[in-house]
N, C-alpha and C positions, 0 to 999 in steps of 0.2 A: 546059237553061239553065230557070232559075226566069222567069216572066213579068216579075216586076217587075224582074230583074235586066237583062232584054232591054229593058226599057223604060227605065231607067234608062241603060243605054248608049246609047238613042237620044237620049234629052235631053242627056246630056253632051256627045254629037257635034255637036248642034246649037248648044250653047253655044260648043263650039269653032270652029266653021265660020260661022255667021251671027248673032254678036252684034247686029247691027243689027235684026235682026228679031224678037229677042224682046221680049215685051211683060211688063210689071212681074209680072204672075202667072206668065207661063213662068219666070222668073227664080225665084220664089217655089217652085214646084214641083220644078225643078230642085235647088234647096239641099234641100229637103225629102227628095228621094231621095240625095243625094250625100251628107249627113250620116251615112247609115247603110250606105252602100257603097263609100267612099273608106278608103285605107289614110293613115294619116296619123299624127303624134305631132307634140307641141309644147306651149307655155307658154300660157295666157291668164289675164287677169285679170277678175274679176267686181267691179264697182263700185256700191254703193248707198248711200246714208244717209250720207254723207262716208267709208266704208268700202272697204277693198281689200283682196281675197282672190285668191291665188295660186293656180294649180294646174297640174301637169304631166298631159298627158293622151296617151295611146296609144291607138288604133283599128285594127283590122285585122279583114278578113273571110276567113273559113275556109269549107269545104265545109259545115261543120255550123252555121253563121250567124256573127253579128257578135260580135267581144270588145271590150270597152273597160276599159283600166286609167285610174282616176282617183288623184291623190295630190295631197295639200295640201302647200304648198309655205312655208305660214305658220301660225302658231297651233299648235292641237293636231293633232300627227299624226295623218293619215286614208289610208287604202289602200281603194281600192273598186273591185271588178271587176263589170261587166254582162255577161250572156249569158244569149241565150234568154228574155228578158223576166225574169231573176231578177238578184238584188242580192246580193252578197258583200263580206263585209270580212275584214280580217286583224284578228283580236283574239287576244292573246294568244300570237302565230305560228301560229294556227292559221285556218284560211279558214271562216267563218262566214256561213251565209245569213241576210240581214237584211232581206230584202225580196221582192216577189212582183210577179205579174203589171202590176200597175195602179201601179207607181213610173214617177213623170214621166221622160221623157229630160233629159239636161242638154244644155249647148253642147258642139259646134255642131249637135246633133239638136233643137233647141228645134221645128222646125217641123213641124207635122202634115203627113201625105201627103194630106188629104182636105182640099181647099180651096176648095169649092164654096160658091158665092154671094157671095164676099168682095167683090167689086166692088160689091154692092149696101149694104155697109157701110163701105168705105174707097176714099178715093180715091187713087189710086196714081201716083206721079210720077219718072221717071227724072231721078237728078241728077248725072248724068256719071260719070267714072272717078275712083278715090282709090287708094292705094297702101296697104295694111294688112300689117304683118309681112314685107314686102320683095315682096309678091304684087298684081297688078293686080286690082281690084276694081270691078263694077258698083256704084253706090249707089242705092238705091229707098227712096221715103218712102211711108209707108202712113198716110194722114190719116183720121181718122174725120168721118163724116158728121155725129156728133153729139159731145156733150159727156159721154157717159157710157163713153167708153172712152177708151184711150190711142192716141197716135201711135206707130207702128213704122218704125224706119230700119234697114235692111240694107245688110251690104256681102257681095256674092257674087263669089267667085273667076272669073273669065271663063273660066278652061280647065278646072277640075274641078268648079266650080259650089258647091264647099263654101263654107258660111257662115263668115267671117272676123272679122266684127262684127256684132254685133245690140244697139240703143239703144232704150229705151221713153221716149218724150217726153211731159212735161205741158205745163201752162200755159206759154205764150209759149215752146214748143220747149225747156224746161229739161229734162236728162236726168235721169230717175228712176232708171234703173238702165244696166246696160251691160257686156256682155261683148266681148273681143276679144282677139286672139290677139298676142302681142308675138313669139313664137318659133313657127316652123312648118315642119316636112319633110311634102311631101305625096308618097307613093308612094317607091319607091325600097326600100333596105334598111331594114327596121322591126324592131326587137327584139318578137320572138313568145317568147321563152323562158316568160314567164310564163304564156302560154295553157295549157301541159301541168298548171299546178297547177288551174287551173279543171275541166279534163277529168278530171283524176284524183279530184277531189272528188266529180263528179257519176257516176263509175266506181265507187268505192268507198263510196257511202252519204255522205248531205249532214248535215253537222252543223250543226243549226239553234238560235238564238238564240230560244226560244219567247216570250220576253218582251218582242221587239223585233219579232217578225214578225206582219204581220197575218193573222189566219187565219180559216176559216169565212165566204170572200168568197161571196156569194149573189147572182145576178140578181132582182130583184124589182120589183112594182109596189105602192110602198107607200100610193099614193094622195094625197100631197102634192104640191102644186103649188105655183108662185111666178107670180103674175098680171103682174109688171109688170118683166120680163125686158127687157133692150134689145132694139130690133129687130136681128134675124140670131141671136140666140142660141137653138142648137137643142139638144136634148138629147140627148148621146151614150151615157150609162151611168146606172144607176141600181142601185144594190146595196146590199145588209146587210152589215155587216164588224164584226168583232171589231177593236179598236183598244187600245195600250198605254195602259194608265193610265184606263181607261173600264170600268165595273161593267158595263154590258149592250152589246148590239150596237149599232152606229149605222148610221142609213141617209144614204147618201151619193148626191146627184143631181150629174150633171155636165152643164155646159153649155158651147158653143163657139161663137164665130162664126167659127173658121176661123185666129185669130190669138192671141185670148184664151180664158182658160176661167174658168169661175165654178162653185163647188160648194157645195154646200149640205149642212151636215149636220144630221141630227136625232137627240136621244138623251132618254133620261128626264132630267128634272131631279133629279139625287141631291144637292143643295144642297150641295156641295162648296164650298170657299170661294172656287174660281176661277170656279164658274157665276153672274158678274154680268155684265150689261151693259156693253160696251165696244169701243171702236175702237182698233186695233193695225195697224202697217205694217211691212214689211220690203221695201225698194225698190219695185218696182211691185205687190207681191201687199199687198191691205189683207184685214185680218179684222174681221169686225164681228158680236159675238153678244148675243143676249138671251135672257132666259127670257120664255117663252110658256105660258099656263097650265101644263100639267105636265113641258114639254118646254125642253131647251134647244136653241136654233136657232143655228146659226153658219152665216157666209157668208164665204167666202173667194175672192179673185179677182184676176186679173190686170188691173184696170180702178180706176179713182179712187174715193175712201171714199165719195162720194155714192150710187156705183152700187151696192156691197154694201150699203150700208143701205138703199137703195130695194129692192133685192130681197128683203132680210130682212122689212121691213115687209110685203112682199105674199104672204109665205109663207102657207098657209094648209093644213089637210087637207080634202080633197075626198071621202074615202071609197073604200074599194078597188073 
């Protein structure tokens, strides 16, 4: 048995038998593992900016890893499969690779497995029990110790540890964005027939949509730094990558405090019409870009607008 699976088993056993002894940090860690190691299928909604998106999800674990199929139920039809860090989509009835190792996981696998120093940045409170999609859930609030990040409220299934609902809260606890299951089956007989499609593509060669796939991802030490990141944000990745629609490789630096992430992108200013200063948002994700000298700097983060602006204004080249 893989060590991670063994640890997950111990964690989930603790949830089932000793609810009262779990701290907020314990529940967060349990949910982080359960999102990857639990078989489930269901329907969830994503609410943001007065919009609602509904998706069907199936997640199963096999001997060679985890598989996830995500299908949109409203708007343009989309069907995506994740396996072994790769992202696939059905395009013209063919399974096509559209993303690589650095694609972010979606709900309910939102939580990272590394949650060190979380208590330094958030005050955690247990808010009792509620029901979500017919399941009992422990509710936990993570309130930031400053005004440079959002509060996070999560609902964790008391038996499996699966994340059933997650909300990002802004001023006066207003919901900025929220994920929640409306229908859910945990364990039992879950459709696995689609898994063979993914395995077949891996066996007979990948069909890659080059113009949509990030290529040439290289770890680097670029020499770019940000001087005023919020306390607790640590660098987790620094790479150079090619991105669709960009004329030259882009430097990306990623920081995390355990619950939220901030990415800084640096690229040459090619004076395209979209290379202008500006702030935009989608739910809890805020984006700010600005032309500085001969470079276009973009900061994207699951943090309030003032934070991405503060970070960008502190970005400078420190030399390699």
